[in-house]
Structure formats: structure tokens, C-alpha cells
VOMARVO-684856 format. One line per field, with one value per residue: residue in one letter; x, y, z of N, C-alpha, C, O, CB in turn; residue number from 1. Coordinates in nm, 3 decimals. Each point is the difference from the previous one (the first is absolute). Glycine has a CB too. Example, Ala and Ser with C-alpha at 12.3 -4.5 7.8 and 13.67 -1.06 7.14 Angstrom:
res: [A / S]
n.east: [1.319 / 0.154]
n.north: [-0.569 / 0.222]
n.up: [0.780 / -0.197]
ca.east: [-0.089 / 0.082]
ca.north: [0.119 / 0.119]
ca.up: [0.000 / 0.006]
c.east: [0.090 / -0.077]
c.north: [0.120 / 0.109]
c.up: [0.000 / 0.073]
o.east: [0.104 / 0.051]
o.north: [-0.002 / 0.111]
o.up: [0.066 / 0.017]
cb.east: [-0.293 / 0.067]
cb.north: [-0.115 / -0.174]
cb.up: [0.059 / -0.232]
n: [1 / 2]
END
This chain:
res: [X / X / X / X / X / X / X / X / X / X / X / X / X / X / X / X / X / X / X / X / X / X / X / X / X / X / X / X / X / X / X / X / X / X / X / X / X / X / X / X / X / X / X / X / X / X / X / X / X / X / X / X / X / X / X / X / X / X / X / X / X / X / X / X / X / X / X / X / X / X / X / X / X / X / X / X / X / X / X / X / X / X / X / X / X / X / X / X / X / X / X / X / X / X / X / X / X / X / X / X]
n.east: [-3.633 / -0.197 / -0.090 / 0.253 / -0.181 / -0.067 / 0.301 / -0.168 / -0.059 / 0.315 / -0.127 / -0.026 / 0.323 / -0.090 / -0.019 / 0.314 / -0.061 / 0.058 / 0.293 / -0.046 / 0.063 / 0.290 / -0.069 / 0.013 / 0.315 / -0.111 / -0.013 / -0.314 / 0.112 / 0.022 / -0.333 / 0.026 / 0.328 / -0.132 / 0.168 / 0.007 / 0.233 / 0.165 / 0.239 / 0.069 / -0.099 / -0.215 / -0.309 / 0.005 / -0.263 / 0.034 / -0.163 / -0.030 / -0.108 / 0.301 / 0.183 / -0.007 / 0.208 / -0.130 / 0.306 / -0.138 / 0.340 / -0.033 / -0.343 / 0.043 / -0.313 / 0.200 / -0.261 / 0.162 / -0.126 / -0.132 / 0.103 / -0.206 / 0.032 / -0.303 / 0.187 / -0.111 / 0.253 / 0.191 / 0.217 / 0.205 / 0.136 / 0.187 / -0.021 / -0.209 / -0.204 / -0.290 / 0.045 / -0.292 / -0.079 / -0.008 / -0.156 / 0.339 / 0.040 / 0.018 / -0.096 / 0.307 / -0.189 / 0.210 / -0.270 / -0.137 / 0.081 / 0.048 / -0.315 / 0.174]
n.north: [-3.419 / 0.251 / -0.252 / 0.119 / 0.272 / -0.157 / 0.101 / 0.277 / -0.159 / 0.062 / 0.300 / -0.113 / 0.015 / 0.309 / -0.146 / -0.006 / 0.318 / -0.125 / -0.024 / 0.320 / -0.132 / 0.014 / 0.312 / -0.120 / -0.001 / 0.053 / 0.297 / -0.003 / -0.052 / -0.327 / 0.001 / -0.149 / -0.076 / -0.209 / 0.007 / 0.186 / -0.158 / 0.146 / -0.174 / 0.179 / 0.252 / -0.142 / 0.119 / -0.105 / 0.157 / -0.218 / 0.257 / -0.315 / 0.288 / 0.117 / -0.267 / 0.058 / -0.213 / 0.243 / -0.104 / 0.129 / -0.063 / 0.168 / 0.124 / -0.080 / -0.019 / -0.140 / 0.027 / -0.273 / 0.085 / -0.290 / 0.054 / -0.167 / 0.029 / -0.134 / 0.167 / -0.297 / 0.129 / 0.205 / -0.241 / 0.181 / -0.029 / -0.170 / 0.324 / -0.007 / 0.012 / -0.062 / -0.260 / 0.142 / -0.319 / 0.105 / -0.238 / 0.030 / -0.195 / 0.162 / 0.288 / 0.064 / 0.254 / -0.060 / -0.104 / 0.317 / 0.235 / 0.125 / 0.063 / 0.178]
n.up: [6.363 / -0.096 / -0.204 / -0.152 / -0.002 / -0.278 / -0.062 / -0.013 / -0.284 / -0.020 / 0.007 / -0.310 / 0.036 / -0.030 / -0.308 / 0.060 / -0.031 / -0.304 / 0.134 / -0.038 / -0.305 / 0.144 / -0.045 / -0.310 / 0.121 / -0.327 / -0.097 / 0.133 / -0.302 / 0.092 / 0.059 / 0.221 / -0.021 / -0.200 / 0.284 / 0.263 / 0.132 / 0.168 / 0.004 / 0.284 / -0.007 / -0.257 / 0.005 / -0.302 / -0.062 / -0.260 / -0.145 / -0.190 / -0.084 / 0.022 / -0.127 / 0.368 / 0.138 / 0.221 / 0.116 / 0.276 / 0.024 / 0.299 / -0.001 / -0.333 / -0.140 / -0.228 / -0.190 / -0.111 / -0.284 / 0.161 / -0.325 / -0.030 / 0.352 / 0.030 / 0.274 / 0.117 / 0.217 / 0.109 / 0.013 / 0.144 / -0.305 / 0.167 / 0.007 / 0.284 / -0.265 / 0.093 / -0.180 / -0.092 / 0.002 / -0.316 / -0.096 / 0.018 / 0.291 / 0.223 / -0.113 / 0.146 / 0.057 / -0.236 / -0.190 / 0.035 / -0.205 / 0.313 / -0.113 / 0.203]
ca.east: [0.059 / -0.102 / 0.018 / 0.054 / -0.098 / 0.028 / 0.084 / -0.066 / 0.047 / 0.101 / -0.049 / 0.066 / 0.119 / -0.012 / 0.078 / 0.128 / 0.000 / 0.103 / 0.127 / 0.024 / 0.105 / 0.122 / 0.011 / 0.086 / 0.126 / 0.044 / -0.071 / -0.141 / -0.036 / 0.024 / -0.114 / 0.025 / 0.098 / -0.044 / 0.074 / 0.080 / 0.054 / 0.121 / 0.096 / 0.095 / -0.032 / -0.040 / -0.134 / -0.021 / -0.134 / 0.011 / -0.115 / 0.023 / -0.058 / 0.088 / 0.137 / 0.077 / 0.035 / 0.037 / 0.078 / 0.037 / 0.106 / 0.062 / -0.074 / 0.016 / -0.086 / 0.041 / -0.091 / 0.071 / -0.075 / 0.012 / 0.004 / -0.097 / 0.000 / -0.119 / 0.061 / -0.091 / 0.066 / 0.133 / 0.088 / 0.135 / 0.099 / 0.126 / 0.073 / -0.073 / -0.102 / -0.126 / -0.029 / -0.144 / -0.044 / -0.092 / -0.021 / 0.127 / 0.102 / 0.038 / 0.037 / 0.066 / -0.037 / 0.090 / -0.045 / -0.117 / 0.028 / -0.060 / -0.089 / 0.016]
ca.north: [0.054 / 0.050 / -0.057 / 0.091 / 0.076 / -0.009 / 0.107 / 0.093 / -0.017 / 0.095 / 0.109 / -0.005 / 0.085 / 0.111 / -0.031 / 0.070 / 0.112 / -0.019 / 0.068 / 0.114 / -0.026 / 0.079 / 0.114 / -0.023 / 0.072 / 0.018 / 0.109 / -0.033 / -0.008 / -0.136 / -0.085 / -0.107 / -0.097 / -0.139 / -0.070 / 0.087 / -0.071 / 0.059 / -0.084 / 0.085 / 0.143 / 0.025 / -0.042 / 0.021 / -0.009 / -0.020 / 0.048 / -0.056 / 0.081 / 0.115 / -0.052 / 0.069 / -0.062 / 0.106 / -0.053 / 0.092 / -0.061 / 0.099 / 0.124 / 0.060 / -0.067 / 0.004 / -0.066 / -0.066 / -0.054 / -0.146 / -0.063 / -0.110 / -0.082 / -0.004 / -0.019 / -0.063 / -0.034 / 0.056 / -0.076 / 0.055 / -0.074 / -0.024 / 0.126 / 0.083 / 0.082 / -0.071 / -0.059 / -0.012 / -0.114 / 0.031 / -0.115 / -0.022 / -0.036 / 0.108 / 0.128 / 0.092 / 0.139 / 0.060 / -0.042 / 0.080 / 0.142 / 0.090 / 0.099 / 0.125]
ca.up: [-0.121 / -0.090 / -0.135 / -0.103 / -0.076 / -0.144 / -0.055 / -0.091 / -0.139 / -0.046 / -0.084 / -0.132 / -0.015 / -0.093 / -0.121 / -0.015 / -0.094 / -0.103 / 0.021 / -0.087 / -0.098 / 0.018 / -0.090 / -0.116 / 0.006 / -0.138 / -0.067 / -0.016 / -0.141 / -0.047 / 0.034 / 0.096 / -0.051 / -0.013 / 0.106 / 0.085 / 0.114 / 0.053 / 0.069 / 0.070 / -0.010 / -0.137 / -0.041 / -0.143 / -0.057 / -0.145 / -0.075 / -0.135 / -0.108 / -0.021 / -0.012 / 0.104 / 0.127 / 0.094 / 0.111 / 0.107 / 0.081 / 0.088 / -0.010 / -0.133 / -0.098 / -0.140 / -0.093 / -0.110 / -0.113 / 0.014 / -0.132 / -0.014 / 0.121 / 0.087 / 0.131 / 0.097 / 0.126 / 0.021 / 0.089 / 0.010 / -0.078 / 0.071 / 0.016 / 0.095 / -0.066 / -0.024 / -0.130 / -0.015 / -0.080 / -0.110 / -0.088 / -0.070 / 0.098 / 0.092 / -0.058 / 0.092 / -0.029 / -0.100 / -0.131 / -0.034 / -0.019 / 0.100 / -0.060 / 0.075]
c.east: [-0.114 / 0.021 / 0.052 / -0.114 / 0.033 / 0.085 / -0.083 / 0.051 / 0.105 / -0.064 / 0.071 / 0.119 / -0.029 / 0.083 / 0.129 / -0.015 / 0.109 / 0.127 / 0.013 / 0.115 / 0.120 / 0.001 / 0.096 / 0.125 / 0.056 / -0.078 / -0.144 / -0.041 / 0.024 / -0.116 / 0.036 / 0.098 / -0.062 / 0.073 / 0.082 / 0.050 / 0.125 / 0.086 / 0.105 / -0.043 / -0.046 / -0.145 / -0.017 / -0.148 / 0.016 / -0.132 / 0.013 / -0.055 / 0.089 / 0.145 / 0.093 / 0.018 / 0.048 / 0.065 / 0.017 / 0.098 / 0.067 / -0.067 / 0.010 / -0.080 / 0.055 / -0.101 / 0.080 / -0.098 / 0.021 / 0.004 / -0.106 / -0.006 / -0.131 / 0.050 / -0.100 / 0.069 / 0.139 / 0.078 / 0.136 / 0.093 / 0.126 / 0.078 / -0.074 / -0.108 / -0.128 / -0.007 / -0.150 / -0.032 / -0.096 / -0.017 / 0.127 / 0.112 / 0.029 / 0.047 / 0.064 / -0.037 / 0.089 / -0.033 / -0.120 / 0.041 / -0.072 / -0.081 / 0.012 / 0.109]
c.north: [0.035 / -0.058 / 0.106 / 0.071 / -0.012 / 0.120 / 0.091 / -0.025 / 0.106 / 0.107 / -0.008 / 0.095 / 0.111 / -0.033 / 0.082 / 0.112 / -0.025 / 0.077 / 0.115 / -0.035 / 0.090 / 0.114 / -0.033 / 0.086 / 0.027 / 0.116 / -0.042 / -0.015 / -0.140 / -0.094 / -0.101 / -0.101 / -0.139 / -0.088 / 0.103 / -0.082 / 0.069 / -0.102 / 0.093 / 0.146 / 0.039 / -0.039 / 0.037 / -0.006 / -0.006 / 0.035 / -0.045 / 0.086 / 0.118 / -0.042 / 0.068 / -0.087 / 0.112 / -0.066 / 0.110 / -0.073 / 0.110 / 0.136 / 0.069 / -0.082 / 0.021 / -0.077 / -0.053 / -0.038 / -0.151 / -0.071 / -0.107 / -0.090 / 0.015 / -0.036 / -0.059 / -0.041 / 0.059 / -0.094 / 0.070 / -0.086 / -0.020 / 0.128 / 0.098 / 0.086 / -0.079 / -0.056 / -0.025 / -0.118 / 0.050 / -0.127 / -0.034 / -0.043 / 0.118 / 0.124 / 0.085 / 0.143 / 0.062 / -0.045 / 0.083 / 0.146 / 0.081 / 0.107 / 0.133 / -0.010]
c.up: [-0.096 / -0.141 / -0.099 / -0.073 / -0.148 / -0.046 / -0.089 / -0.141 / -0.035 / -0.086 / -0.135 / -0.005 / -0.099 / -0.124 / -0.006 / -0.101 / -0.104 / 0.033 / -0.099 / -0.095 / 0.028 / -0.101 / -0.113 / 0.010 / -0.140 / -0.063 / -0.034 / -0.146 / -0.058 / 0.031 / 0.108 / -0.058 / -0.014 / 0.101 / 0.077 / 0.116 / 0.049 / 0.070 / 0.060 / -0.011 / -0.140 / -0.018 / -0.146 / -0.033 / -0.151 / -0.068 / -0.145 / -0.113 / -0.037 / -0.021 / 0.100 / 0.123 / 0.090 / 0.121 / 0.103 / 0.090 / 0.080 / -0.009 / -0.135 / -0.101 / -0.141 / -0.084 / -0.118 / -0.109 / 0.004 / -0.135 / -0.011 / 0.123 / 0.076 / 0.140 / 0.098 / 0.130 / 0.006 / 0.091 / 0.002 / -0.084 / 0.085 / 0.022 / 0.091 / -0.062 / -0.022 / -0.141 / -0.004 / -0.090 / -0.108 / -0.083 / -0.076 / 0.094 / 0.091 / -0.074 / 0.109 / -0.040 / -0.105 / -0.143 / -0.049 / -0.013 / 0.107 / -0.071 / 0.073 / 0.101]
o.east: [-0.097 / 0.114 / -0.022 / -0.104 / 0.117 / -0.013 / -0.094 / 0.118 / -0.005 / -0.093 / 0.117 / -0.002 / -0.077 / 0.114 / 0.006 / -0.071 / 0.107 / -0.005 / -0.045 / 0.102 / -0.015 / -0.049 / 0.105 / -0.010 / 0.102 / -0.101 / -0.022 / -0.092 / -0.049 / -0.008 / 0.079 / -0.014 / -0.092 / -0.050 / 0.044 / -0.053 / 0.030 / -0.043 / 0.053 / -0.112 / 0.008 / -0.045 / 0.064 / -0.080 / 0.077 / -0.107 / 0.061 / 0.061 / 0.002 / 0.086 / 0.109 / -0.092 / 0.096 / -0.055 / 0.027 / -0.029 / 0.047 / 0.065 / -0.062 / 0.012 / 0.039 / -0.060 / 0.088 / -0.117 / 0.112 / 0.019 / -0.116 / -0.068 / -0.051 / 0.012 / -0.114 / -0.058 / 0.054 / -0.058 / 0.028 / -0.010 / 0.010 / 0.073 / 0.046 / -0.084 / 0.002 / 0.054 / -0.059 / 0.068 / -0.087 / 0.063 / 0.010 / 0.115 / -0.081 / 0.064 / -0.059 / -0.031 / -0.045 / 0.059 / -0.043 / 0.093 / -0.119 / 0.046 / -0.008 / 0.028]
o.north: [-0.073 / -0.010 / 0.120 / -0.060 / -0.015 / 0.111 / -0.045 / -0.030 / 0.112 / -0.027 / -0.037 / 0.108 / -0.017 / -0.046 / 0.113 / -0.014 / -0.052 / 0.109 / -0.009 / -0.054 / 0.113 / -0.014 / -0.062 / 0.119 / 0.068 / 0.044 / -0.104 / -0.076 / -0.030 / -0.108 / 0.028 / -0.038 / -0.035 / -0.105 / 0.101 / -0.107 / 0.113 / -0.112 / 0.087 / 0.034 / 0.117 / -0.102 / 0.091 / -0.058 / 0.077 / -0.041 / 0.070 / 0.008 / 0.044 / 0.084 / 0.044 / -0.069 / 0.070 / -0.094 / 0.115 / -0.107 / 0.099 / 0.103 / 0.105 / -0.122 / 0.110 / -0.097 / 0.069 / -0.029 / -0.047 / -0.122 / 0.023 / -0.103 / 0.111 / -0.119 / 0.046 / -0.077 / 0.047 / -0.067 / 0.087 / -0.123 / 0.054 / 0.012 / 0.113 / 0.055 / -0.123 / 0.058 / -0.047 / -0.025 / 0.083 / -0.102 / -0.110 / -0.010 / 0.092 / -0.008 / 0.019 / 0.026 / 0.085 / 0.051 / -0.015 / 0.046 / -0.020 / 0.061 / 0.105 / 0.096]
o.up: [-0.015 / -0.045 / 0.019 / -0.028 / -0.037 / 0.052 / -0.066 / -0.019 / 0.051 / -0.077 / -0.007 / 0.059 / -0.095 / 0.013 / 0.047 / -0.099 / 0.033 / 0.058 / -0.114 / 0.041 / 0.046 / -0.112 / 0.021 / 0.029 / -0.013 / 0.055 / -0.061 / -0.030 / -0.109 / -0.057 / 0.090 / -0.117 / 0.073 / 0.039 / -0.054 / 0.030 / -0.039 / 0.029 / -0.068 / 0.037 / -0.037 / 0.052 / -0.051 / 0.075 / -0.057 / 0.045 / -0.080 / -0.107 / -0.114 / -0.026 / -0.035 / 0.045 / -0.032 / 0.057 / -0.034 / 0.053 / -0.056 / 0.016 / -0.020 / -0.006 / -0.037 / 0.046 / -0.052 / 0.027 / -0.014 / -0.004 / 0.033 / -0.002 / 0.017 / 0.032 / 0.010 / 0.077 / -0.100 / 0.086 / -0.082 / 0.002 / 0.110 / 0.099 / 0.019 / 0.073 / 0.000 / -0.094 / 0.098 / -0.099 / 0.025 / 0.027 / -0.056 / -0.043 / 0.013 / -0.105 / 0.107 / -0.116 / -0.077 / -0.095 / -0.114 / 0.067 / 0.026 / -0.096 / -0.064 / 0.072]
cb.east: [0.311 / -0.132 / -0.163 / 0.307 / -0.152 / -0.204 / 0.297 / -0.146 / -0.219 / 0.269 / -0.163 / -0.217 / 0.228 / -0.150 / -0.219 / 0.198 / -0.192 / -0.176 / 0.151 / -0.184 / -0.158 / 0.174 / -0.154 / -0.191 / -0.056 / 0.159 / 0.240 / 0.047 / 0.102 / 0.251 / -0.166 / -0.217 / 0.276 / 0.000 / -0.033 / -0.078 / -0.124 / -0.076 / -0.093 / 0.297 / 0.159 / 0.280 / -0.158 / 0.307 / -0.184 / 0.280 / -0.088 / -0.068 / -0.230 / -0.240 / -0.148 / 0.006 / -0.033 / -0.135 / 0.094 / -0.195 / -0.010 / 0.147 / 0.098 / 0.219 / -0.238 / 0.304 / -0.281 / 0.291 / -0.087 / -0.139 / 0.361 / 0.106 / 0.300 / -0.171 / 0.269 / -0.075 / -0.187 / -0.027 / -0.150 / -0.035 / -0.103 / -0.065 / 0.050 / 0.286 / 0.178 / -0.165 / 0.291 / -0.096 / 0.115 / 0.008 / -0.251 / -0.186 / 0.180 / -0.002 / -0.128 / 0.223 / -0.037 / 0.118 / 0.127 / -0.244 / 0.146 / 0.146 / -0.148 / -0.267]
cb.north: [-0.064 / 0.223 / -0.286 / -0.088 / 0.177 / -0.238 / -0.105 / 0.202 / -0.211 / -0.151 / 0.184 / -0.167 / -0.178 / 0.213 / -0.168 / -0.195 / 0.214 / -0.143 / -0.204 / 0.218 / -0.180 / -0.188 / 0.222 / -0.175 / -0.174 / -0.291 / 0.188 / 0.197 / 0.273 / 0.147 / 0.001 / 0.070 / 0.167 / 0.141 / -0.316 / 0.314 / -0.328 / 0.326 / -0.286 / -0.199 / -0.072 / 0.064 / -0.061 / -0.040 / 0.050 / -0.140 / 0.129 / -0.230 / -0.111 / 0.053 / -0.093 / 0.287 / -0.295 / 0.248 / -0.279 / 0.230 / -0.286 / -0.225 / -0.081 / 0.210 / -0.080 / 0.115 / 0.081 / -0.057 / 0.262 / 0.139 / 0.025 / 0.110 / -0.088 / 0.051 / 0.147 / -0.003 / -0.256 / 0.304 / -0.306 / 0.216 / 0.040 / -0.239 / -0.147 / -0.054 / 0.255 / 0.091 / -0.063 / 0.272 / -0.241 / 0.347 / 0.171 / 0.179 / -0.257 / -0.164 / -0.031 / -0.189 / -0.065 / -0.042 / -0.215 / -0.208 / -0.014 / -0.102 / -0.286 / -0.047]
cb.up: [0.047 / 0.181 / 0.028 / 0.000 / 0.230 / -0.087 / 0.076 / 0.203 / -0.116 / 0.084 / 0.210 / -0.166 / 0.147 / 0.176 / -0.167 / 0.156 / 0.146 / -0.229 / 0.198 / 0.137 / -0.218 / 0.197 / 0.169 / -0.172 / 0.237 / -0.073 / -0.033 / 0.240 / 0.088 / 0.087 / -0.321 / 0.215 / 0.033 / -0.283 / -0.083 / -0.097 / -0.045 / -0.006 / -0.088 / -0.081 / 0.216 / -0.132 / 0.286 / -0.124 / 0.253 / -0.009 / 0.235 / 0.212 / 0.191 / 0.165 / -0.208 / -0.130 / -0.076 / -0.136 / -0.116 / -0.062 / -0.113 / -0.041 / 0.260 / 0.067 / 0.187 / 0.020 / 0.122 / 0.133 / -0.129 / 0.220 / -0.049 / -0.243 / -0.002 / -0.224 / -0.054 / -0.268 / 0.112 / -0.117 / 0.033 / 0.230 / -0.328 / -0.198 / -0.246 / 0.060 / -0.111 / 0.260 / -0.119 / 0.133 / 0.171 / -0.032 / 0.034 / -0.122 / -0.173 / 0.275 / -0.279 / 0.155 / 0.308 / 0.271 / 0.166 / 0.052 / -0.275 / 0.257 / -0.007 / -0.105]
n: [1 / 2 / 3 / 4 / 5 / 6 / 7 / 8 / 9 / 10 / 11 / 12 / 13 / 14 / 15 / 16 / 17 / 18 / 19 / 20 / 21 / 22 / 23 / 24 / 25 / 26 / 27 / 28 / 29 / 30 / 31 / 32 / 33 / 34 / 35 / 36 / 37 / 38 / 39 / 40 / 41 / 42 / 43 / 44 / 45 / 46 / 47 / 48 / 49 / 50 / 51 / 52 / 53 / 54 / 55 / 56 / 57 / 58 / 59 / 60 / 61 / 62 / 63 / 64 / 65 / 66 / 67 / 68 / 69 / 70 / 71 / 72 / 73 / 74 / 75 / 76 / 77 / 78 / 79 / 80 / 81 / 82 / 83 / 84 / 85 / 86 / 87 / 88 / 89 / 90 / 91 / 92 / 93 / 94 / 95 / 96 / 97 / 98 / 99 / 100]
END
């Protein structure tokens, strides 16, 4: 029986390439959102400097005036509509003024 040969050293791994950022789906003039996310067929982006909440649901995009709300999350309500978390508690879309 032949003796075991020494193992070759491992070659260094190639560094991972950075992931490409997702394309922005909101109006570019709003800049970068402070928070964004989604659930089911809905996604949102919040722009505090502009007081804007942009929603895309079922391929249709709407922009809302967020007033003094600082949006930082979304959840489904009992009636099936989205509710957004803010420093003032939960906010339903019908509580916000549609801008477009």
C-alpha cells in the first residue's frame, strides 16, 4: 500500500461581487426613501423630507401626502387593507390625502 500524499493547499476564494441595487420604482425626483418594504402585492417607499408615501399595488402606483407621519412599516389590517406604522400609531391610506 502506498503512503498518503500531502494535500494541496486550498486556493484563496474569489471575493464576492457586490449585489446590484434594485431599480427604483418610485418617482426619481423624490430621492431615496428613508424606509421601504412590501407585503403580498403591495410595496411602499416613504420620503420624510418631501412628506410623501408612495404605494404600488397590483401594478398601480399612488402617491400620498404623509403629513406629520414618519412611516416605518406596513401590516395588514382586519379589513384587508394596509396599515402603516408611524410615531403616531397606525395609519390607514384613507387617512392620507392622495397627491396623484
